[in-house]
Backbone as CSV, one residue per row, in Angstrom:
resi,resn,N_x,N_y,N_z,CA_x,CA_y,CA_z,C_x,C_y,C_z
1,MET,8.578,2.863,-15.223,8.455,3.677,-14.033,9.757,3.589,-13.250
2,SER,10.204,4.712,-12.795,11.479,4.723,-12.084,11.261,5.069,-10.613
3,PHE,12.239,4.718,-9.839,12.176,4.936,-8.404,12.172,6.431,-8.079
4,ILE,11.522,6.770,-6.987,11.428,8.160,-6.536,12.676,8.471,-5.715
5,PRO,13.418,9.504,-6.098,14.695,9.761,-5.411,14.568,10.280,-3.982
6,ASP,13.555,11.052,-3.662,13.457,11.668,-2.338,12.787,10.720,-1.341
7,SER,13.446,9.598,-1.101,12.900,8.574,-0.202,14.030,7.993,0.634
8,TYR,13.665,7.086,1.518,14.672,6.425,2.353,15.034,5.069,1.753
9,PRO,16.274,4.625,1.933,16.618,3.265,1.507,15.862,2.260,2.376
10,PHE,15.396,1.203,1.769,14.638,0.193,2.514,15.332,-1.155,2.416
11,GLN,14.999,-2.015,3.377,15.575,-3.365,3.414,14.453,-4.393,3.456
12,PHE,14.625,-5.428,2.673,13.733,-6.577,2.748,14.043,-7.321,4.043
13,ILE,13.017,-7.718,4.779,13.222,-8.487,6.003,12.963,-9.966,5.746
14,MET,11.724,-10.286,5.312,11.410,-11.706,5.098,10.062,-11.861,4.416
15,ASN,9.850,-13.067,3.885,8.544,-13.508,3.403,7.943,-14.400,4.477
16,GLU,6.667,-14.251,4.696,5.955,-15.061,5.683,4.759,-15.703,4.975
17,GLY,4.813,-17.026,4.778,3.717,-17.726,4.121,2.451,-17.705,4.962
18,ILE,1.321,-17.446,4.317,0.046,-17.387,5.020,-0.905,-18.461,4.487
19,ASN,-1.173,-18.422,3.171,-2.071,-19.377,2.507,-3.385,-19.571,3.253
20,LYS,-4.125,-18.470,3.424,-5.402,-18.530,4.112,-6.423,-17.698,3.341
21,GLU,-7.425,-18.336,2.787,-8.528,-17.659,2.105,-8.070,-16.575,1.142
22,GLY,-7.158,-16.895,0.247,-6.707,-15.943,-0.748,-5.570,-15.036,-0.316
23,HIS,-5.217,-15.072,0.968,-4.066,-14.308,1.478,-2.864,-15.230,1.361
24,ILE,-2.006,-14.944,0.411,-0.909,-15.849,0.059,0.273,-15.723,1.004
25,LYS,0.747,-14.480,1.178,1.904,-14.274,2.060,2.007,-12.826,2.480
26,ASN,2.839,-12.604,3.487,3.225,-11.268,3.925,4.690,-11.069,3.565
27,ILE,4.985,-9.895,3.074,6.363,-9.529,2.741,6.707,-8.343,3.640
28,TRP,7.782,-8.485,4.395,8.153,-7.483,5.395,9.386,-6.696,4.940
29,TYR,9.322,-5.385,5.136,10.433,-4.480,4.847,10.609,-3.542,6.043
30,LYS,11.749,-2.860,6.063,11.964,-1.834,7.082,12.822,-0.729,6.484
31,PHE,12.710,0.445,7.106,13.584,1.552,6.750,13.647,2.508,7.930
32,LYS,14.691,3.337,7.914,14.880,4.294,9.002,14.821,5.713,8.445
33,SER,14.057,6.545,9.113,13.995,7.960,8.768,15.239,8.654,9.318
34,THR,15.925,9.366,8.460,17.079,10.134,8.928,16.642,11.458,9.541
35,LYS,15.398,11.835,9.318,14.873,13.076,9.907,14.442,12.856,11.360
36,SER,13.630,11.831,11.590,13.088,11.588,12.943,13.816,10.488,13.699
37,ASN,14.669,9.747,13.004,15.353,8.568,13.548,14.393,7.441,13.916
38,LEU,13.177,7.485,13.390,12.221,6.396,13.615,12.458,5.285,12.606
39,TRP,12.358,4.051,13.083,12.333,2.894,12.191,10.885,2.650,11.795
40,TYR,10.663,2.355,10.535,9.338,2.032,10.033,9.304,0.593,9.556
41,VAL,8.166,-0.029,9.736,7.903,-1.373,9.234,6.900,-1.228,8.103
42,VAL,7.174,-1.902,6.987,6.238,-1.930,5.866,5.813,-3.376,5.680
43,LEU,4.522,-3.590,5.774,3.927,-4.903,5.569,3.222,-4.881,4.224
44,VAL,3.618,-5.776,3.347,2.961,-5.920,2.051,2.275,-7.282,2.056
45,GLU,0.954,-7.250,2.038,0.172,-8.495,2.032,-0.121,-8.875,0.589
46,GLN,0.279,-10.080,0.210,-0.002,-10.556,-1.148,-1.258,-11.410,-1.129
47,TYR,-2.191,-11.070,-2.032,-3.455,-11.778,-2.149,-3.574,-12.401,-3.527
48,GLU,-4.610,-13.216,-3.699,-4.864,-13.796,-5.015,-5.043,-12.679,-6.036
49,HIS,-4.946,-13.009,-7.294,-5.002,-12.053,-8.410,-3.771,-11.150,-8.439
50,GLN,-2.704,-11.529,-7.757,-1.461,-10.746,-7.722,-1.690,-9.332,-7.187
51,VAL,-2.532,-9.233,-6.147,-2.802,-7.953,-5.499,-1.931,-7.850,-4.257
52,PHE,-1.266,-6.711,-4.124,-0.386,-6.452,-3.001,-0.920,-5.249,-2.237
53,ALA,-1.257,-5.450,-0.976,-1.759,-4.373,-0.117,-0.618,-3.870,0.752
54,VAL,-0.403,-2.573,0.723,0.737,-1.963,1.405,0.264,-1.256,2.674
55,LYS,0.952,-1.577,3.786,0.665,-0.957,5.080,1.997,-0.582,5.731
56,PHE,1.998,0.469,6.532,3.234,0.834,7.229,2.925,1.499,8.555
57,TYR,3.912,1.442,9.442,3.779,2.049,10.771,5.169,2.153,11.404
58,PRO,5.322,3.059,12.373,6.585,3.117,13.109,6.780,1.831,13.923
59,LYS,7.968,1.295,13.891,8.250,0.033,14.588,7.883,0.101,16.071
60,ALA,8.064,1.250,16.687,7.754,1.397,18.113,6.269,1.157,18.401
61,TRP,5.438,1.236,17.386,3.991,1.056,17.565,3.515,-0.337,17.169
62,GLN,4.427,-1.263,16.936,4.039,-2.573,16.393,3.035,-3.334,17.242
63,ASN,2.978,-3.106,18.529,2.024,-3.814,19.395,0.760,-3.010,19.688
64,SER,0.645,-1.837,19.095,-0.526,-0.998,19.322,-1.645,-1.364,18.354
65,LYS,-2.858,-1.444,18.860,-3.984,-1.726,17.954,-4.286,-0.503,17.089
66,TYR,-3.713,0.634,17.409,-3.910,1.865,16.643,-2.699,2.204,15.758
67,LYS,-1.818,1.245,15.518,-0.567,1.530,14.815,-0.763,2.162,13.437
68,TYR,-1.882,1.855,12.767,-2.142,2.433,11.455,-2.944,3.730,11.554
69,ARG,-3.436,4.069,12.714,-4.347,5.203,12.873,-3.716,6.410,13.563
70,LYS,-2.610,6.193,14.266,-1.983,7.289,14.993,-1.142,8.149,14.048
71,HIS,-0.854,9.358,14.470,-0.002,10.274,13.701,1.334,10.448,14.417
72,THR,2.402,10.441,13.632,3.734,10.596,14.229,4.062,12.061,14.531
73,ASN,3.442,12.967,13.800,3.717,14.406,13.936,5.187,14.751,13.690
74,THR,5.822,13.973,12.811,7.222,14.228,12.472,7.368,15.108,11.228
75,ARG,6.271,15.416,10.598,6.247,16.262,9.406,7.110,15.707,8.274
76,GLU,7.051,14.405,8.104,7.810,13.781,7.018,6.979,12.766,6.234
77,PRO,5.669,12.919,6.136,4.891,11.867,5.485,5.278,11.631,4.023
78,ARG,5.642,12.681,3.313,5.953,12.524,1.889,7.113,11.544,1.676
79,ARG,8.211,11.697,2.407,9.358,10.791,2.232,9.011,9.374,2.662
80,VAL,8.199,9.234,3.692,7.771,7.905,4.144,6.905,7.252,3.062
81,ILE,5.975,8.005,2.520,5.102,7.476,1.457,5.921,7.169,0.207
82,TYR,6.857,8.038,-0.139,7.726,7.763,-1.294,8.498,6.461,-1.107
83,THR,8.929,6.200,0.106,9.643,4.946,0.371,8.715,3.755,0.147
84,CYS,7.479,3.861,0.601,6.506,2.781,0.362,6.232,2.606,-1.128
85,ILE,6.181,3.708,-1.867,5.997,3.620,-3.318,7.184,2.920,-3.959
86,ASN,8.395,3.209,-3.498,9.568,2.521,-4.047,9.531,1.027,-3.747
87,ILE,8.995,0.646,-2.615,8.803,-0.780,-2.325,7.804,-1.365,-3.316
88,MET,6.709,-0.637,-3.566,5.728,-1.086,-4.558,6.381,-1.229,-5.937
89,LEU,7.194,-0.269,-6.319,7.860,-0.333,-7.621,8.832,-1.503,-7.712
90,SER,9.483,-1.839,-6.598,10.384,-3.001,-6.614,9.576,-4.294,-6.794
91,ILE,8.394,-4.347,-6.206,7.515,-5.516,-6.391,7.031,-5.563,-7.836
92,TYR,6.645,-4.429,-8.368,6.179,-4.341,-9.755,7.284,-4.742,-10.731
93,LYS,8.502,-4.324,-10.451,9.636,-4.676,-11.319,9.839,-6.194,-11.340
94,ALA,9.684,-6.837,-10.184,9.847,-8.292,-10.096,8.611,-9.039,-10.596
95,ASN,7.464,-8.382,-10.595,6.209,-9.022,-10.987,5.405,-8.029,-11.835
96,PRO,5.602,-8.032,-13.157,4.955,-7.042,-14.022,3.430,-7.162,-14.111
97,THR,2.833,-8.155,-13.463,1.368,-8.263,-13.441,0.790,-7.851,-12.079
98,ALA,1.627,-7.313,-11.222,1.183,-6.936,-9.875,0.201,-5.766,-9.909
99,SER,-0.806,-5.865,-9.057,-1.741,-4.776,-8.777,-1.564,-4.417,-7.308
100,PHE,-2.029,-3.234,-6.929,-1.805,-2.770,-5.564,-3.073,-2.187,-4.964
101,GLY,-3.109,-2.203,-3.649,-4.235,-1.607,-2.946,-3.778,-1.049,-1.623
102,PHE,-4.519,-0.094,-1.143,-4.248,0.450,0.185,-5.503,1.116,0.707
103,VAL,-5.499,1.315,1.994,-6.579,2.032,2.669,-5.935,3.175,3.443
104,GLY,-6.502,4.350,3.319,-6.051,5.500,4.108,-6.742,5.426,5.455
105,ALA,-6.092,4.793,6.413,-6.706,4.559,7.726,-7.184,5.861,8.341
106,ASN,-8.291,5.750,9.034,-8.831,6.933,9.702,-8.091,7.188,11.006
107,GLY,-7.913,8.474,11.304,-7.337,8.849,12.577,-8.278,8.440,13.701
108,VAL,-7.807,8.444,14.915,-8.579,7.973,16.062,-9.932,8.686,16.179
109,ASP,-9.997,9.976,15.864,-11.252,10.734,15.963,-11.799,11.095,14.580
110,GLU,-11.577,10.255,13.584,-11.954,10.560,12.207,-12.855,9.467,11.640
111,ASP,-13.798,9.854,10.809,-14.666,8.910,10.111,-13.842,8.136,9.070
112,ILE,-14.341,6.984,8.613,-13.587,6.170,7.646,-13.722,6.649,6.208
113,SER,-14.634,7.537,5.924,-14.866,8.021,4.572,-13.924,9.173,4.235
114,GLU,-13.230,9.052,3.114,-12.317,10.096,2.613,-11.438,10.700,3.705
115,THR,-10.652,9.852,4.316,-9.783,10.287,5.408,-8.670,11.217,4.917
116,LYS,-8.032,11.884,5.865,-6.896,12.756,5.526,-5.800,11.959,4.829
117,ARG,-5.505,10.783,5.372,-4.467,9.947,4.769,-4.858,9.564,3.340
118,TYR,-6.090,9.165,3.167,-6.587,8.761,1.848,-6.402,9.896,0.835
119,LYS,-6.754,11.105,1.223,-6.634,12.242,0.316,-5.180,12.490,-0.097
120,VAL,-4.267,12.371,0.854,-2.840,12.536,0.547,-2.368,11.405,-0.362
121,TYR,-2.703,10.162,-0.012,-2.266,9.020,-0.805,-2.758,9.110,-2.245
122,THR,-4.023,9.490,-2.437,-4.575,9.528,-3.793,-3.849,10.539,-4.675
123,ILE,-3.486,11.680,-4.110,-2.756,12.687,-4.892,-1.387,12.148,-5.295
124,ILE,-0.687,11.568,-4.348,0.661,11.054,-4.635,0.597,9.868,-5.601
125,ILE,-0.333,8.954,-5.389,-0.455,7.780,-6.270,-0.793,8.210,-7.696
126,ALA,-1.720,9.161,-7.850,-2.087,9.639,-9.189,-0.890,10.271,-9.897
127,THR,0.022,10.846,-9.127,1.213,11.475,-9.690,2.218,10.440,-10.201
128,TYR,2.390,9.343,-9.465,3.464,8.400,-9.782,3.035,7.116,-10.488
129,PHE,1.739,6.854,-10.569,1.252,5.656,-11.248,0.302,6.075,-12.358
130,SER,0.797,6.046,-13.585,0.025,6.558,-14.711,-1.059,5.568,-15.156
131,ASP,-2.031,6.117,-15.869,-3.093,5.291,-16.453,-2.536,4.346,-17.513
132,LYS,-1.361,4.613,-17.995,-0.737,3.749,-18.999,-0.507,2.344,-18.430
133,HIS,-0.142,2.244,-17.158,0.175,0.958,-16.543,-0.900,0.441,-15.596
134,PHE,-1.722,1.346,-15.049,-2.690,0.939,-14.024,-4.044,1.619,-14.210
135,PHE,-5.088,0.853,-13.941,-6.445,1.378,-13.857,-6.662,1.776,-12.403
136,HIS,-7.065,3.015,-12.180,-7.242,3.543,-10.825,-8.702,3.398,-10.406
137,LYS,-8.915,2.713,-9.296,-10.273,2.470,-8.794,-10.329,2.929,-7.344
138,GLU,-11.175,3.910,-7.064,-11.292,4.455,-5.722,-12.600,4.039,-5.068
139,ASN,-12.540,3.839,-3.758,-13.732,3.659,-2.943,-13.631,4.711,-1.832
140,LYS,-14.192,5.874,-2.109,-14.084,6.996,-1.180,-14.776,6.696,0.146
141,GLU,-15.869,5.950,0.079,-16.629,5.625,1.290,-15.778,4.880,2.315
142,LYS,-14.885,4.002,1.823,-14.025,3.215,2.713,-12.582,3.707,2.705
143,SER,-12.323,4.791,2.002,-10.959,5.334,1.868,-9.993,4.298,1.306
144,ALA,-10.477,3.526,0.349,-9.680,2.455,-0.272,-9.345,2.820,-1.718
145,TYR,-8.198,2.351,-2.167,-7.711,2.672,-3.504,-7.084,1.427,-4.096
146,LEU,-7.461,1.113,-5.321,-6.868,-0.010,-6.039,-6.148,0.493,-7.279
147,LEU,-4.988,-0.036,-7.504,-4.246,0.159,-8.747,-4.258,-1.185,-9.462
148,ILE,-5.136,-1.321,-10.448,-5.268,-2.591,-11.166,-4.332,-2.559,-12.369
149,ASN,-3.472,-3.537,-12.427,-2.484,-3.652,-13.484,-3.184,-3.796,-14.845
150,ASN,-2.878,-2.907,-15.787,-3.524,-2.951,-17.099,-3.171,-4.204,-17.891
151,LEU,-1.975,-4.731,-17.719,-1.594,-5.972,-18.394,-2.476,-7.120,-17.908
152,SER,-2.647,-7.216,-16.599,-3.526,-8.246,-16.030,-4.973,-8.021,-16.446
153,LEU,-5.386,-6.775,-16.490,-6.758,-6.433,-16.869,-7.030,-6.788,-18.329
154,SER,-6.042,-6.622,-19.189,-6.227,-6.981,-20.599,-6.383,-8.487,-20.775
155,ARG,-5.786,-9.248,-19.884,-5.901,-10.721,-19.927,-7.178,-11.217,-19.259
156,ASN,-7.722,-10.414,-18.340,-8.929,-10.790,-17.601,-9.797,-9.546,-17.408
157,PRO,-10.712,-9.258,-18.351,-11.527,-8.049,-18.278,-12.418,-7.949,-17.030
158,SER,-12.683,-9.054,-16.367,-13.516,-9.014,-15.152,-12.670,-8.912,-13.876
159,LEU,-11.387,-8.614,-14.023,-10.468,-8.594,-12.888,-10.875,-7.584,-11.813
160,VAL,-11.305,-6.402,-12.204,-11.680,-5.383,-11.220,-12.802,-5.917,-10.335
161,LYS,-13.821,-6.490,-10.942,-14.960,-7.022,-10.192,-14.521,-8.186,-9.302
162,GLU,-13.646,-9.057,-9.799,-13.160,-10.191,-9.010,-12.386,-9.718,-7.779
163,ILE,-11.548,-8.707,-7.959,-10.773,-8.184,-6.835,-11.700,-7.502,-5.827
164,GLU,-12.617,-6.692,-6.313,-13.564,-6.028,-5.413,-14.388,-7.054,-4.628
165,ASN,-14.878,-8.081,-5.309,-15.661,-9.119,-4.628,-14.823,-9.867,-3.605
166,PHE,-13.582,-10.138,-3.925,-12.697,-10.820,-2.981,-12.576,-10.014,-1.698
167,PHE,-12.301,-8.712,-1.816,-12.122,-7.886,-0.619,-13.428,-7.643,0.117
168,LYS,-14.539,-7.564,-0.585,-15.838,-7.443,0.082,-16.104,-8.679,0.939
169,ASN,-15.755,-9.850,0.433,-15.937,-11.095,1.184,-14.985,-11.196,2.374
170,GLN,-13.794,-10.610,2.249,-12.810,-10.657,3.321,-13.128,-9.672,4.441
171,TYR,-13.659,-8.519,4.060,-13.858,-7.456,5.037,-15.313,-7.050,5.051
């Protein structure tokens, strides 16, 4: 899998050790949109089973409890999402057993089931992450999506159930 060209360059910021109930660490990245001049923060949470959950928000919203739910209205979601995918690909390149997950957060006045963000993410993810490398598992009710690494799955056939149970217990 190769990097998506129509994205922004990103920078690694730091690793933050967590070691709490299967949450191993947080990996922080940042990038700047040349269209809106907004800085974005990308938080990648690493969990047991080599699962990496990707979240992002404009840096200016870092103290807002709605940072994942608000809309920037900058009309650039594709390039922002492509940048997050390139971060995922850099993690995958360094860790060929990595699996990924994300939730399409609901907007402030939106239900949590099949959110607008979720629908956009699923189309883009299906385009760039083939079944050859990942098993795609959707939870439309919670707007959650898992990309289970096929290499890891071949070594542990119950991996999907273990990951689902882990997140059910966490949330």
